[in-house]
C-alpha positions in Angstrom: 0.0 0.0 0.0 0.9 3.6 -0.1 -0.6 7.0 0.3 -4.5 7.1 -0.3 -6.1 10.4 -1.0 -9.7 10.9 0.4 -12.6 12.3 -1.7 -13.3 15.8 -0.5 -17.0 16.7 0.1 -18.8 18.0 -3.0 -19.4 21.3 -1.4 -15.8 21.8 -0.8 -14.9 21.3 -4.4 -17.7 23.5 -5.5 -16.4 26.2 -3.2 -12.9 26.0 -4.7 -14.2 25.9 -8.2 -16.5 28.9 -7.6 -13.2 30.9 -6.4 -11.3 29.8 -9.6 -14.2 30.9 -12.0 -13.3 33.8 -14.3 -16.0 36.1 -12.8 -15.0 35.5 -9.1 -14.5 38.4 -6.9 -11.3 37.6 -4.9 -9.5 39.4 -2.1 -6.3 41.3 -3.4 -4.0 38.9 -2.0 -5.7 36.0 -3.7 -6.1 37.8 -7.1 -2.2 38.4 -6.8 -1.6 34.7 -6.7 -3.6 34.1 -10.0 -1.9 37.0 -11.6 1.4 35.2 -11.2 0.3 32.3 -13.4 -1.0 31.9 -16.9 -4.7 31.4 -16.9 -6.8 30.0 -13.9 -5.4 26.9 -12.2 -7.4 23.9 -11.5 -7.6 21.5 -8.6 -5.2 18.5 -8.8 -5.7 17.0 -5.3 -7.2 17.9 -2.0 -5.9 17.4 1.6 -8.1 17.6 4.7 -6.9 20.1 7.2 -6.9 19.0 10.9 -5.9 21.6 13.4 -4.5 20.8 16.7 -4.6 23.3 19.5 -3.2 23.8 22.9 0.3 23.5 24.4 0.2 19.8 24.7 -1.8 18.6 21.5 -3.0 15.0 21.0 -4.0 13.7 17.5 -7.2 12.4 19.0 -8.3 15.9 19.5 -7.6 17.1 15.9 -10.7 18.5 14.3 -11.1 18.6 10.7 -11.3 22.3 9.8 -11.6 22.3 6.0 -9.7 21.2 2.9 -6.7 22.5 1.1 -6.7 22.0 -2.8 -3.4 22.0 -4.5 -3.8 23.6 -7.8 -2.1 23.0 -11.2 -1.4 25.7 -13.7 -3.6 26.0 -16.7 -3.7 28.1 -19.9 -6.6 30.3 -20.9 -8.0 27.6 -22.9 -8.4 25.2 -20.1 -9.2 27.6 -17.2 -11.6 26.3 -14.5 -15.0 26.2 -15.6 -17.7 28.6 -14.3 -19.9 27.3 -11.5 -23.0 28.7 -13.4 -25.0 25.6 -14.0 -24.1 25.4 -17.6 -20.4 24.7 -18.7 -19.4 24.4 -15.0 -21.6 21.5 -14.1 -22.5 18.2 -15.4 -25.3 18.9 -17.8 -27.0 21.1 -15.4 -27.6 18.5 -12.7 -28.0 19.6 -9.3 -26.6 18.1 -6.0 -28.7 17.4 -3.0 -28.1 20.8 -1.5 -29.0 22.6 -4.8 -25.8 23.5 -5.9 -24.2 22.5 -9.3 -22.8 18.9 -9.3 -19.4 18.7 -10.7 -18.1 15.7 -12.7 -14.5 14.5 -12.5 -13.7 16.4 -15.8 -14.3 19.6 -14.1 -12.5 18.9 -11.0 -9.6 16.5 -12.1 -8.8 15.5 -8.6 -6.4 12.6 -7.8 -8.4 10.3 -5.4 -7.3 6.9 -4.0 -3.8 5.8 -4.5 -1.3 8.8 -4.8 1.8 9.0 -6.7 4.1 12.0 -7.1 3.2 12.5 -10.8 1.8 15.9 -11.4 3.4 17.5 -8.4 5.8 19.5 -10.7 2.7 21.3 -12.0 1.5 22.7 -8.6 1.4 26.5 -8.7 -0.9 27.5 -5.8 -3.4 26.2 -3.3 -6.9 27.0 -2.4 -8.2 26.8 1.2 -11.8 25.9 2.0 -12.9 26.1 5.6 -16.0 24.5 7.2 -18.6 27.2 8.0 -21.8 27.1 9.8 -23.8 26.6 6.6 -21.2 24.4 4.8 -17.7 24.6 3.1 -16.6 28.2 2.5 -13.7 29.4 0.3 -11.1 31.3 2.4 -8.0 32.3 0.2 -5.4 31.3 -2.3 -1.7 31.1 -1.5 1.5 30.2 -3.1 5.3 30.5 -2.0 7.6 28.7 0.4 5.0 27.2 2.5 3.3 25.6 -0.5 6.7 24.5 -1.8 7.3 22.7 1.5 3.9 21.0 1.3 4.8 19.6 -2.1 8.3 18.6 -1.1 6.7 16.7 2.1 4.2 14.9 -0.3 7.0 13.7 -2.3 9.0 12.6 0.7 5.9 10.8 2.1 5.3 9.0 -1.2 8.9 7.7 -1.2 8.7 6.8 2.5 5.5 4.8 2.3 5.6 3.3 -1.2 5.6 -0.4 -0.9 4.8 -0.5 2.8 2.0 -2.8 4.1 0.3 0.2 5.7 -2.1 2.6 3.9 -1.6 6.2 5.0 -4.0 9.1 4.5 -1.9 12.4 4.0 -3.4 15.2 6.0 -2.4 18.8 6.9 -1.9 19.5 10.5 -1.6 23.1 11.6 -0.3 23.9 15.1 -1.4 27.3 15.8 0.3 27.5 19.2 3.5 26.7 17.6 3.1 28.7 14.6 3.9 25.5 12.5 2.3 22.9 10.4 3.1 19.3 9.5 2.0 16.8 6.9 0.3 14.2 8.9 0.3 10.5 7.6 -2.5 8.9 9.3 -2.2 5.1 9.4 -5.0 2.6 10.2 -3.5 1.5 13.6 -2.5 3.1 16.8 1.2 3.9 16.6 1.4 4.1 12.9 0.9 7.8 12.4 3.8 9.8 11.1 4.4 13.6 11.0 6.7 15.5 8.7 7.1 19.1 9.8 6.8 21.7 7.0 9.2 24.6 6.8 9.4 26.9 8.7 9.5 24.4 11.7 9.1 25.0 15.4 12.1 25.5 17.5 14.0 22.1 18.1 12.2 20.2 15.3 13.8 20.0 11.9 11.7 20.5 8.8 11.1 17.6 6.6 12.4 15.1 9.2 9.6 12.3 9.3 8.9 11.2 12.9 6.4 9.0 14.8 3.5 11.4 15.7 4.0 10.6 19.4 7.6 11.5 19.4 7.1 14.8 17.4 4.3 15.8 19.7 6.3 15.1 22.9 9.1 17.4 21.4 6.6 20.1 20.7 5.3 19.8 24.3 8.7 20.4 25.6 9.8 23.1 23.1 9.2 27.0 23.7 6.4 28.6 21.8 7.6 29.8 18.5 7.3 33.3 17.3 4.7 34.2 14.6 5.7 33.8 10.9 4.0 35.1 7.8 4.7 32.0 6.1 2.4 29.6 7.9 -1.0 29.1 6.3 
């Protein structure tokens, strides 16, 4: 077995695609991310985001707060479709909540077994958070933190490829430490691994894969890190 990507909720994918539609109104920082590329990017894969809070966090207390979509570059001719009920949905079909139902051709997500193929094309990420009325688009981002996420996914694939354990990759923000990690969630207690993303909290090297219990114990002993603009 290897890494196994979960299927994001349909509402989360719709929220991401709505933000990538040509007519979408974006905040200046998110619009700046799009201006750096050619055409509108499209979702390649999605990672669930689980936040750990408190000075002594435990994985059992990590709540899923949303999804982060890694986006691949696209030209003007293959920009993300508009979620308007016409070219942005499957023949105008509607989902159970009344929104447009997207088919795989409009959200070419990798689901199931993951390989590192396609990671070279990642240009940005789209954050979707769980709101009181369902998934809501938050922002687009790019830069060193995204590069670290892609590097960690490559590292995770190489680390787990051919192992008997199936791991689910998740993103794990640690707000109190101003840090994040790629969480490789195994099926049994003690199988979980964490790969700290750069920049990492004091005393923990970025991209050093560790058993989750060991890394969390280190974080519990480490001083609280200073804020950094690269987290998120």
